[in-house]
C-alpha positions as CSV (number, residue, x, y, z in Angstrom):
1,X,-8.9,-30.4,-16.7
2,X,-7.5,-30.2,-20.2
3,X,-9.5,-30.4,-23.4
4,X,-9.3,-29.7,-27.1
5,X,-10.9,-26.6,-28.5
6,X,-14.5,-27.3,-29.5
7,X,-15.0,-30.3,-27.2
8,X,-17.2,-30.3,-24.1
9,X,-15.4,-32.3,-21.3
10,X,-17.7,-34.9,-20.0
11,X,-16.2,-34.6,-16.5
12,X,-17.8,-31.3,-15.8
13,X,-20.5,-32.0,-13.2
14,X,-22.0,-30.5,-10.1
15,X,-18.7,-31.0,-8.2
16,X,-17.4,-28.1,-10.2
17,X,-20.3,-25.7,-9.6
18,X,-19.2,-22.4,-8.0
19,X,-15.5,-23.6,-8.0
20,X,-12.9,-21.1,-9.1
21,X,-11.6,-21.7,-12.6
22,X,-9.4,-20.1,-15.2
23,X,-10.6,-20.3,-18.8
24,X,-8.3,-19.4,-21.7
25,X,-9.9,-18.7,-25.1
26,X,-8.6,-19.0,-28.6
27,X,-8.7,-15.2,-29.0
28,X,-6.2,-14.8,-26.1
29,X,-8.6,-13.9,-23.3
30,X,-8.1,-15.3,-19.8
31,X,-11.2,-15.3,-17.6
32,X,-10.9,-16.2,-13.9
33,X,-14.0,-16.6,-11.7
34,X,-16.6,-19.1,-10.5
35,X,-18.1,-21.7,-12.8
36,X,-21.8,-21.4,-12.4
37,X,-23.5,-22.8,-15.5
38,X,-22.8,-25.0,-18.5
39,X,-24.6,-26.8,-21.3
40,X,-23.8,-28.2,-24.7
41,X,-22.9,-24.7,-26.1
42,X,-20.5,-23.5,-23.5
43,X,-19.9,-22.3,-19.9
44,X,-20.8,-19.3,-17.8
45,X,-18.3,-17.8,-15.4
46,X,-18.9,-15.1,-12.9
47,X,-15.8,-13.0,-12.9
48,X,-14.4,-12.7,-9.3
49,X,-17.3,-12.9,-7.0
50,X,-19.5,-10.6,-9.0
51,X,-22.8,-12.4,-9.8
52,X,-23.8,-9.5,-12.0
53,X,-21.0,-9.8,-14.4
54,X,-21.2,-13.2,-16.1
55,X,-19.0,-14.2,-19.1
56,X,-20.3,-16.9,-21.5
57,X,-17.6,-18.9,-23.3
58,X,-18.6,-21.2,-26.2
59,X,-16.9,-24.5,-26.3
60,X,-15.6,-23.8,-29.9
61,X,-13.8,-20.7,-28.7
62,X,-12.3,-22.3,-25.6
63,X,-8.5,-22.9,-25.8
64,X,-6.5,-25.8,-24.5
65,X,-7.6,-25.8,-20.9
66,X,-10.2,-25.0,-18.3
67,X,-8.4,-25.5,-15.1
68,X,-9.4,-25.2,-11.5
69,X,-7.8,-22.3,-9.7
70,X,-6.4,-23.1,-6.2
71,X,-9.1,-22.3,-3.7
72,X,-6.6,-21.4,-1.0
73,X,-4.6,-19.0,-3.3
74,X,-7.8,-17.0,-3.8
75,X,-8.1,-16.4,-0.1
76,X,-4.8,-14.6,0.4
77,X,-4.9,-10.9,1.2
78,X,-2.3,-8.2,2.0
79,X,-2.8,-6.9,5.5
80,X,0.2,-4.6,5.7
81,X,2.4,-3.0,3.0
82,X,4.9,-0.2,2.2
83,X,6.5,0.9,-1.0
84,X,10.3,1.3,-1.4
85,X,11.4,4.9,-1.6
86,X,14.0,6.5,-3.8
87,X,16.9,8.1,-2.0
88,X,16.9,11.9,-2.3
89,X,19.5,14.3,-1.0
90,X,19.1,14.9,2.8
91,X,17.0,11.8,3.3
92,X,19.5,9.0,3.0
93,X,19.3,6.4,5.8
94,X,22.7,6.1,7.4
95,X,22.3,2.4,8.2
96,X,24.4,-0.5,7.0
97,X,24.2,-4.0,8.5
98,X,26.9,-6.7,9.1
99,X,26.3,-9.7,11.4
100,X,23.2,-7.9,12.7
101,X,19.5,-8.5,13.0
102,X,16.9,-5.8,12.5
103,X,13.5,-6.3,14.2
104,X,10.8,-4.2,12.4
105,X,7.3,-3.6,13.8
106,X,4.2,-3.4,11.5
107,X,0.7,-2.6,12.5
108,X,-1.6,-4.9,10.6
109,X,-5.1,-4.0,9.5
110,X,-6.6,-7.5,9.6
111,X,-5.5,-10.9,11.1
112,X,-4.9,-14.3,9.7
113,X,-4.0,-17.9,10.4
114,X,-1.2,-18.3,7.9
115,X,1.3,-15.8,6.6
116,X,3.9,-15.1,4.0
117,X,6.1,-12.1,3.5
118,X,7.3,-10.2,0.5
119,X,10.7,-8.6,0.7
120,X,12.1,-6.1,-1.7
121,X,15.5,-5.1,-3.1
122,X,14.2,-2.4,-5.4
123,X,16.4,0.7,-5.6
124,X,14.7,3.3,-7.8
125,X,17.6,5.6,-8.7
126,X,21.4,5.7,-8.7
127,X,22.1,7.7,-5.5
128,X,22.7,4.5,-3.6
129,X,24.6,1.5,-5.0
130,X,22.8,-1.5,-6.4
131,X,23.5,-4.7,-4.5
132,X,22.5,-8.3,-4.2
133,X,20.5,-8.6,-1.0
134,X,21.5,-11.6,1.1
135,X,19.0,-12.6,3.8
136,X,20.5,-15.3,6.0
137,X,17.6,-15.8,8.4
138,X,14.1,-14.3,8.9
139,X,11.1,-14.7,11.3
140,X,7.7,-13.3,12.1
141,X,6.5,-12.6,15.6
142,X,3.9,-10.9,17.8
143,X,5.2,-7.6,19.3
144,X,5.3,-7.4,23.1
145,X,6.1,-3.7,22.9
146,X,9.4,-2.1,22.3
147,X,12.0,-4.5,20.9
148,X,10.5,-7.7,22.5
149,X,8.4,-10.2,20.7
150,X,6.7,-13.6,21.2
151,X,5.4,-16.4,18.9
152,X,8.6,-16.2,16.9
153,X,8.1,-18.2,13.7
154,X,11.0,-18.9,11.3
155,X,10.4,-17.9,7.7
156,X,11.9,-20.0,4.9
157,X,12.2,-19.6,1.1
158,X,11.9,-21.8,-1.9
159,X,10.6,-24.8,0.0
160,X,12.6,-24.7,3.2
161,X,15.8,-22.7,2.8
162,X,16.5,-20.4,5.8
163,X,18.0,-17.7,3.5
164,X,17.8,-16.2,0.0
165,X,19.7,-14.0,-2.4
166,X,17.6,-11.3,-4.0
167,X,19.0,-9.6,-7.2
168,X,19.1,-5.8,-7.5
169,X,15.7,-4.5,-8.5
170,X,13.9,-7.8,-7.6
171,X,11.5,-8.9,-4.8
172,X,11.1,-12.3,-3.1
173,X,8.3,-14.1,-1.3
174,X,8.7,-16.4,1.7
175,X,7.1,-19.8,2.1
176,X,3.8,-19.9,3.8
177,X,3.9,-20.5,7.6
178,X,1.3,-21.2,10.3
179,X,1.1,-17.9,12.1
180,X,-2.1,-16.8,14.0
181,X,-2.5,-13.1,14.7
182,X,-5.4,-10.7,15.1
183,X,-6.2,-7.5,13.3
184,X,-5.3,-4.1,14.8
185,X,-2.1,-5.6,16.3
186,X,1.7,-5.2,16.0
187,X,3.6,-7.9,14.1
188,X,7.4,-8.1,14.0
189,X,9.6,-9.3,11.1
190,X,13.2,-10.0,11.8
191,X,16.0,-10.1,9.2
192,X,19.5,-11.4,9.9
193,X,22.4,-10.4,7.7
194,X,25.5,-12.4,8.3
195,X,27.6,-10.3,6.0
196,X,27.7,-6.6,5.0
197,X,24.4,-5.3,3.6
198,X,23.7,-1.6,2.9
199,X,20.3,-0.3,3.8
200,X,19.4,0.7,0.3
201,X,15.8,-0.3,-0.1
202,X,13.9,1.5,2.6
203,X,11.1,3.8,3.8
204,X,12.8,6.8,5.6
205,X,9.9,7.6,7.9
206,X,8.3,4.4,9.3
207,X,6.3,6.1,12.1
208,X,7.3,2.9,14.0
209,X,10.6,2.1,15.7
210,X,12.8,-0.7,14.4
211,X,15.5,-2.3,16.5
212,X,19.0,-3.4,15.5
213,X,21.2,-5.9,17.5
214,X,24.3,-8.0,17.0
215,X,24.3,-11.5,15.7
216,X,21.3,-13.7,14.7
217,X,18.4,-12.8,17.0
218,X,15.6,-14.0,14.8
219,X,14.6,-16.5,17.5
220,X,15.2,-14.3,20.5
221,X,12.2,-12.9,22.3
222,X,14.1,-10.4,24.5
223,X,15.9,-8.6,21.7
224,X,19.2,-7.1,22.7
225,X,19.7,-3.7,21.0
226,X,23.1,-2.6,19.8
227,X,24.3,0.4,21.8
228,X,24.5,3.7,19.9
229,X,22.4,5.7,17.5
230,X,21.5,2.8,15.2
231,X,18.8,1.6,17.5
232,X,15.9,2.4,17.8
233,X,15.9,3.2,14.1
234,X,13.2,5.4,12.5
235,X,13.1,3.6,9.1
236,X,11.9,0.3,7.5
237,X,14.3,-1.7,5.4
238,X,13.7,-4.3,2.6
239,X,10.0,-4.7,3.4
240,X,7.2,-4.9,0.9
241,X,4.0,-6.7,2.1
242,X,2.6,-9.1,4.7
243,X,0.0,-11.4,3.2
244,X,-2.5,-13.4,5.4
245,X,-4.7,-16.4,4.9
246,X,-7.7,-17.3,7.0
247,X,-9.8,-20.3,6.0
248,X,-12.9,-18.8,7.7
249,X,-12.8,-15.9,5.2
250,X,-14.0,-17.2,1.8
251,X,-13.7,-14.0,-0.1
252,X,-11.2,-11.6,1.4
253,X,-11.1,-8.1,0.0
254,X,-8.3,-5.5,0.0
255,X,-8.5,-1.7,0.0
256,X,-5.3,-0.5,-1.7
257,X,-4.0,3.1,-1.2
258,X,-1.5,4.9,-3.4
259,X,-0.5,7.9,-1.4
260,X,2.1,10.3,-0.1
261,X,3.3,11.2,3.4
262,X,-0.3,11.7,4.6
263,X,-1.0,8.0,3.9
264,X,2.3,7.2,5.5
265,X,1.1,9.0,8.7
266,X,3.9,11.5,8.9
267,X,3.7,13.7,12.1
268,X,1.4,11.3,13.9
269,X,2.7,10.0,17.2
270,X,5.5,7.5,16.8
271,X,4.6,3.9,17.7
272,X,1.0,4.9,18.6
273,X,-0.7,3.6,15.4
274,X,-2.7,6.8,14.8
275,X,-2.5,7.0,11.0
276,X,-5.8,7.5,9.2
277,X,-5.3,4.0,7.8
278,X,-5.2,2.6,11.4
279,X,-8.4,4.5,12.3
280,X,-10.1,3.2,9.2
281,X,-8.9,-0.4,9.8
282,X,-10.5,-0.3,13.3
283,X,-13.7,0.9,11.8
284,X,-13.6,-2.0,9.3
285,X,-13.0,-4.5,12.1
286,X,-15.9,-3.2,14.2
287,X,-18.4,-3.4,11.3
288,X,-19.7,-6.9,10.5
289,X,-20.1,-5.9,6.8
290,X,-16.4,-4.8,6.4
291,X,-14.5,-6.9,8.9
292,X,-13.0,-9.0,6.2
293,X,-11.6,-6.0,4.3
294,X,-7.9,-5.3,4.9
295,X,-5.9,-2.2,4.1
296,X,-2.8,-2.1,1.9
297,X,-1.3,1.4,2.3
298,X,1.5,2.4,0.0
299,X,2.4,5.9,1.1
300,X,5.8,7.6,0.4
301,X,7.1,10.9,1.8
302,X,7.2,13.3,-1.1
303,X,5.3,11.0,-3.4
304,X,3.8,12.7,-6.5
305,X,1.2,11.8,-9.0
306,X,2.9,13.0,-12.2
307,X,6.7,13.0,-11.5
308,X,9.2,10.8,-9.7
309,X,10.7,11.9,-6.4
310,X,10.8,9.5,-3.4
311,X,9.9,6.7,-5.7
312,X,8.2,6.5,-9.1
313,X,5.2,8.7,-9.9
314,X,1.7,7.5,-9.2
315,X,1.1,5.8,-12.6
316,X,4.7,4.4,-12.4
317,X,4.0,2.4,-9.3
318,X,0.3,1.7,-9.8
319,X,0.7,-1.8,-11.2
320,X,3.4,-3.1,-8.9
321,X,2.0,-1.5,-5.7
322,X,-1.7,-2.1,-6.3
323,X,-2.8,-3.9,-9.4
324,X,-0.4,-6.9,-9.1
325,X,-1.5,-7.7,-5.6
326,X,-4.2,-10.3,-4.7
327,X,-7.9,-9.5,-4.1
328,X,-7.7,-5.7,-4.4
329,X,-11.3,-4.4,-4.8
330,X,-10.8,-0.7,-4.2
331,X,-8.0,1.8,-4.6
332,X,-7.7,5.3,-3.1
333,X,-5.5,7.8,-4.9
334,X,-4.1,10.2,-2.3
335,X,-1.6,12.1,-4.4
336,X,-1.3,15.6,-5.9
337,X,-0.2,18.0,-3.1
338,X,3.5,17.4,-3.6
339,X,3.2,17.8,-7.4
340,X,2.1,21.4,-6.8
341,X,4.3,22.0,-3.8
342,X,7.5,20.9,-5.5
343,X,6.6,23.3,-8.3
344,X,7.4,26.1,-5.9
345,X,10.9,25.0,-5.2
346,X,14.1,26.2,-6.9
347,X,16.0,23.6,-9.0
348,X,16.9,20.7,-6.8
349,X,18.6,18.0,-8.9
350,X,17.9,15.2,-9.3
351,X,14.3,16.2,-8.4
352,X,12.2,17.7,-11.2
353,X,10.7,20.9,-9.9
354,X,9.1,22.1,-13.1
355,X,5.5,23.4,-13.0
356,X,2.7,20.9,-12.9
357,X,-0.6,22.2,-14.2
358,X,-4.1,21.4,-13.0
359,X,-4.8,19.8,-16.5
360,X,-1.8,17.5,-16.1
361,X,-2.9,16.4,-12.7
362,X,-6.5,15.7,-13.9
363,X,-5.2,13.7,-16.9
364,X,-3.1,11.6,-14.6
365,X,-6.2,10.9,-12.4
366,X,-8.2,9.9,-15.5
367,X,-5.5,7.5,-16.6
368,X,-5.3,5.9,-13.1
369,X,-9.1,5.5,-13.1
370,X,-9.0,3.8,-16.5
371,X,-6.2,1.4,-15.5
372,X,-7.9,0.4,-12.2
373,X,-11.1,-0.3,-14.1
374,X,-9.4,-2.8,-16.3
375,X,-9.1,-5.1,-13.3
376,X,-12.5,-4.1,-11.9
377,X,-10.9,-2.2,-9.0
378,X,-13.2,0.6,-7.8
379,X,-11.3,3.9,-7.8
380,X,-11.5,6.5,-5.0
381,X,-9.8,9.9,-5.0
382,X,-8.9,12.0,-2.0
383,X,-9.2,15.8,-2.5
384,X,-5.8,17.6,-2.1
385,X,-5.4,18.9,1.4
386,X,-4.8,22.7,2.2
387,X,-1.2,23.7,1.6
388,X,-1.3,27.4,2.5
389,X,-0.2,26.7,6.1
390,X,2.9,25.0,4.9
391,X,5.7,26.1,7.2
392,X,3.8,29.2,8.4
393,X,0.6,29.6,10.4
394,X,-0.7,33.2,10.2
395,X,-3.7,32.4,12.4
396,X,-1.3,31.9,15.3
397,X,1.4,34.2,14.0
398,X,4.0,31.4,14.1
399,X,6.7,30.9,11.6
400,X,8.9,27.8,11.7
401,X,12.6,27.9,11.2
402,X,12.3,26.3,7.8
403,X,13.6,28.6,5.1
404,X,10.9,28.4,2.5
405,X,7.1,28.3,1.9
406,X,5.5,26.0,-0.6
407,X,2.4,28.1,-1.2
408,X,1.4,30.9,-3.5
409,X,-1.9,32.0,-5.2
410,X,-1.1,30.1,-8.4
411,X,-0.7,26.9,-6.4
412,X,-4.0,27.5,-4.6
413,X,-5.8,28.1,-8.0
414,X,-4.5,24.7,-9.3
415,X,-5.5,22.9,-6.1
416,X,-9.0,24.4,-6.2
417,X,-9.3,23.5,-9.9
418,X,-8.3,19.9,-9.3
419,X,-10.5,19.5,-6.3
420,X,-13.5,21.0,-8.1
421,X,-12.9,18.5,-11.0
422,X,-12.8,15.6,-8.5
423,X,-16.0,16.6,-6.8
424,X,-17.9,17.3,-10.0
425,X,-16.9,14.2,-12.0
426,X,-17.1,11.3,-9.5
427,X,-20.5,10.1,-10.6
428,X,-20.0,10.4,-14.3
429,X,-16.6,8.7,-14.3
430,X,-17.4,6.0,-11.7
431,X,-15.2,6.8,-8.8
432,X,-15.8,7.8,-5.1
433,X,-14.5,10.8,-3.3
434,X,-13.0,11.2,0.2
435,X,-13.0,14.9,0.9
436,X,-9.7,15.3,2.9
437,X,-9.6,19.0,2.0
438,X,-12.9,19.7,3.6
439,X,-11.8,17.9,6.8
440,X,-8.6,19.8,7.2
441,X,-9.5,23.3,5.9
442,X,-9.4,26.1,8.5
443,X,-13.0,27.4,9.0
444,X,-11.6,30.7,10.3
445,X,-10.3,31.4,6.8
446,X,-13.0,30.1,4.4
447,X,-11.9,29.9,0.8
448,X,-8.3,30.9,1.5
449,X,-6.7,27.5,1.6
450,X,-5.4,27.4,5.1
451,X,-5.1,24.2,7.2
452,X,-7.0,24.2,10.5
453,X,-4.3,24.8,13.1
454,X,-6.1,22.5,15.5
455,X,-5.8,19.5,13.1
456,X,-2.2,19.9,11.8
457,X,1.3,19.5,13.2
458,X,3.1,22.7,14.3
459,X,6.2,21.2,12.7
460,X,5.0,22.2,9.2
461,X,1.3,23.3,9.6
462,X,-0.1,21.0,6.9
463,X,0.6,17.4,7.8
464,X,-2.3,16.3,10.1
465,X,-1.7,15.7,13.8
466,X,-3.3,12.8,15.7
467,X,-6.7,14.4,15.8
468,X,-6.5,15.4,12.1
469,X,-5.7,11.8,11.2
470,X,-8.5,10.5,13.3
471,X,-11.0,12.7,11.4
472,X,-9.5,11.7,8.0
473,X,-10.1,8.0,9.0
474,X,-13.7,8.8,10.0
475,X,-14.3,10.6,6.7
476,X,-14.7,7.4,4.7
477,X,-18.2,6.2,3.9
478,X,-18.2,2.5,4.8
479,X,-21.1,1.9,2.5
480,X,-18.5,2.2,-0.4
481,X,-17.0,-1.1,0.9
482,X,-20.2,-3.0,1.2
483,X,-21.6,-2.5,-2.3
């Protein structure tokens, strides 16, 4: 409904009560929430679904419109996501496409009845060429295991087009489609490229096999893989987020995670869905109080809080990866270990390996907390996991062939200082803590910063193994997500 400033619209009546509205005021504020009360002086709006946070807006300060927000739009939630990574030397996917389909498998945290997909053509640095991404056909499906899928549903763009061109640095979103799928299941997304496309926007370690075949196979259940090393493929390409709608869920809620390779699930069993986020999603689904919470995990290998490496730093990707997405209620920051670990490396252009202090890390956490609170997103911080076992494990007298270690006493002092600050300041600053460090620390070496060899991978002695990820997923207090 539109109105002039200072005038009460006579059409406000009980049909509008508890409806979502957007109010814009003469001082530039925009308030979105549920219209719960009005009289001759103004209106009261509860922001979001928080009944304890009312906003009163006087008619004389109301701007040109008080409009109903689409009820359906408020019920969309991200149920799977990944961030685009920056190419770094030694980790460039050797994959280009031409007259080929790639079938990619995602493990979703929650189900839905309708779906839409966000694709990305973001390339964060200049190690790979910028290009216009031409998608010629796309579809969603339910995985049957391996490369095969069922319930294949074509995706369209801009009101029905089967394909779309995405400019360098841009993203696109598909039209909505009817697509019923449960939580804790594997969903496929197919992309067909009729012409040459370089795999420049990607996640190097997907922890999930993707499959490449010749021609347009977006509607083929029994996918025919192309012979050779290209398939199965260990990476994701051009994916950003799967969003779901379920009309039985009035107020969906999303738990966003801004993380590194631990959030990605690196070293967990390929195709087995044993990341800590998978464990937590299953706990959400099994609990009636949290079954409508979905997980949007944005983890990058090498991701850092204060400096770019495999993508922008934590603050640099906070808005696009977390804050700009619908219905995010909580956000975990699982970053910091790589900031300290990369400080131990010799110069490695274009990666910045300069020293990161504990004070710099704490300041970045404080800024992240402040930004999240502007959108009433509850912050969580994971303590930094033990790094002393990195590439060596003295408790088993094993040394891997890797040529360097990422630990020294100065690193441990910084890690301890940051973790101590996190544990000491949660209540005062209004965030919650998930103590990953306590879960993974080796009890045989108390206070020395070693990872428990029973909970980490022998490939590097600090990324969790399946059991370690299981315990990380069980470390979350579900009461946080019911307040």
